[in-house]
N, C-alpha and C positions, 0 to 999 in steps of 0.2 A: 644678203651681202652685196655691196655694190660691185660694179665691174672692176673698178680700180682695186678694191680690196681683194677680189678674186684673183686678179693678176699678181698682186703682191704675194698672196698666199701660194699661188703656183710657183712664183719665183723662189720663195723660201723653200718649198718642197724640192724643187729641182736642185737648189744649192745644197740642201741637206743630203739629197740622194747622191749628188756628185761627190761630196765630201766622204760619204760612207763608202762609195765604190773605190775611191782613191785609197782610203785606209785599208780596205780589203786587199787591194792589189799590192800595196806596200808591205802588208803583213805576209802575204803569200810569197813575196819575193825575198824578204829579209828576216822575218821572224818565225815563220811556221816550223821549218825544219829544226832550227835551233831550239825552239820551245819543246819539241818532242824529245830531243836528246837531253835537254836540261831536266825535264820531268823524270826521265828514266833514272837519273842518279840521285834522286831525293831520298831523304830519310824515310824509311817505311812507316815510322810513327806519324810523320806529317801526312803521308799519303792516306793512312788509315783515318786520321782526323778529317781530312778533306772528303773522304768517301761518305762520312756522316753529314758534313756540311753541304755537300753537293745535292743531297736529297731535297733540299729546299727548292731546287729547280724542277722537281717532279710534279707535273701538273695534277696528278691524281690526288695529291694532298689537298688541293684546293677545289678542283672541279667536283669531286664526289660529295664532299660536305655541302657545297653550294647547291648542287643538284637536289639534295634533300631539303635544304633550308629554304630555298626560294619558294616552292609551292606551299610550305608550311607558313611562311610569312604572309603570303598572299591570302591564304585561308583565314589566318588570324586577323588580317586587316578587314576582310569582309564580315567577320563576326563581331568586330568591336563596335560598340555603340558610343564610345567616347571620341568626339571629333579630334581632339589633340592626340589621342592614342592612334587613331587612324592615320593622322598626318605623319606621325613618327614611323609607323609600320610601312606606310607608302614610301617614305624616303628610304627606309632600310631595304625594302623590296627592290627598288630601282637601283640602289647602290650595289646590292648583291648581284643583281642581273648585269650591271655594268662590268663588275669585276669578272663575272663568269664569262661573258661574251669576249671581253678583252683577252682573257687567257685562252679560251677555246678557239676563237677565230684566228688568233696569231699562231696557235699551235697547229691548226689544220693547214694553214698556209706554209708553215715550216715543214710539216710532214710531206707536203706536195713537192716543195723545193728540194728536200733531201733525195727524193726519188729522181727528180729531173736532173740533178747535178751528179749524183752517184760518187761522191768523193770518198776516197779511202781514209779510214781513221788512222791516227798516229801509230797504233799498234802494227799496222801493215807496213808502215815505213820502217819501223824498228826490226820487224821480222824478215821482210822481203824487199826492202828498199822501194816499196810502192808509195809514191807521192802523187799518184794520178787521180783521174776522174773517170768513172766507169758507168755512165748512165745507160739504162736506168738503174738506180741503186735500190735493188729489191731486197737486200739483206742488210742487217744492222751494221756490218763492217764497212759497208759502202754508203753510209748515211751520216757522214760527219758534218756536212755543210747544208744548211746552217745548224747551229746548236739548238736543240729543242729545250734543254735546260736553261740556256741563256735567254731564249725567247720567253719562256714561262716566268722566270724570276724578274725579268725586265718588265713584262706586261703587268705582273702583279704589283711591282714597285710603282710603275707609272699610274696604274689605276688607283692605288691607295694614296699616292702622293697628290693626285688630282682631287681626291675627295678630302684629304687632310694635309694641306700644304705644309704644316709644321713638322710633319714626319719625313719630309723629302730628304733631308740630310742623312738621317739614320737609314732610310730605305736605300739611298744611293750607296752608302758604305757597305751595307749588307749585300747588295747586288754585286758590287765589285768583288767581294770575297767569294761569292758563289761562282762568279765567272772565272776567277783565278783557279778555283778548285777543279774546274773542268779540265784545265791544263795539267794540274798537278796529278790528277788520277789517270791521265793519259788518254782521255776520251776525245779531246778536241784540240784544234789549233786556234791561235788567236783570231785568225780571219773567220773561223766558224762562229766565234763568239760575237765579233763585230756584226756579222750578218744576222745572227739571232737577235741582237739588240735592235738592228734596223727594222726587222720584221715586226717586232713588238711596237716600235714607235710608229711604223706605217699603219698599224692597226689601232692602237690606243688613241692617238690624236684625232683621226677622223671619227672614231666612235664617240669621243667626247663631244665633238662638234655636232654630230647627229642627235645626241641626247639633248644638247643645249637648244637646238632648233625646235625641239618639242617641249621645251620647258621642263625637262626631267633632270633633277639633281644638279644641273649646271645652268648658268646664265652667262650671257656675253655682255661685258661692260662696254661703255661707250668707246673706250680706248681700243677695243677689240680683243682684250684678254678674256679667257674663260674662267669663271669663278664658280666654286661650289656653292650651292644653295644651302643655307642653314635650315635646320628643322623648323624654325619659326617663320621662315619666309612664306 
């Protein structure tokens, strides 16, 4: 990457980071408290439905199967004598690894930030008026910021959307629903969700660039865009 391209990339990241920080601050000032009281008065049937929906943000649903599948795909690739089959399995291996790392790395970063910020969850605001920050957040009730479920579902949607651009619209819609479910079930404030999305973006996009530099499942077009490699490439 040229120095000019590097400067432009850094400028875009700084702009995105500034916009994300502004959204978090605005949400903290104007939306967070209201969202907690709004969620408290919702229909129990809606809350129950959202408790099911919100499980889509549980990283274990993705990391555990991928942890088993990745080595199996690698072994199958090594045993295959068909070049086309090996090419397919190689693409599938790196794609699965990309998704795994995107979710795991962003999740680890979010877990660290949760402890560093120590933000009280909405339930503590409703019970005791606690809208504060108590670092280090060593218990679940003090680990509201950022949202781990928001990070996971966003990282998953980004990774899948990068690999299959045609799915981006559906993935974005599903991600929004899962994010909203975290407010409905009383686990997070909107600013927690914005921060979780930001962590996922800050992980997935550099990860894609790293894969592309090594010619793995992505390539960089002349215009600078990252494109997924097809199996036949």
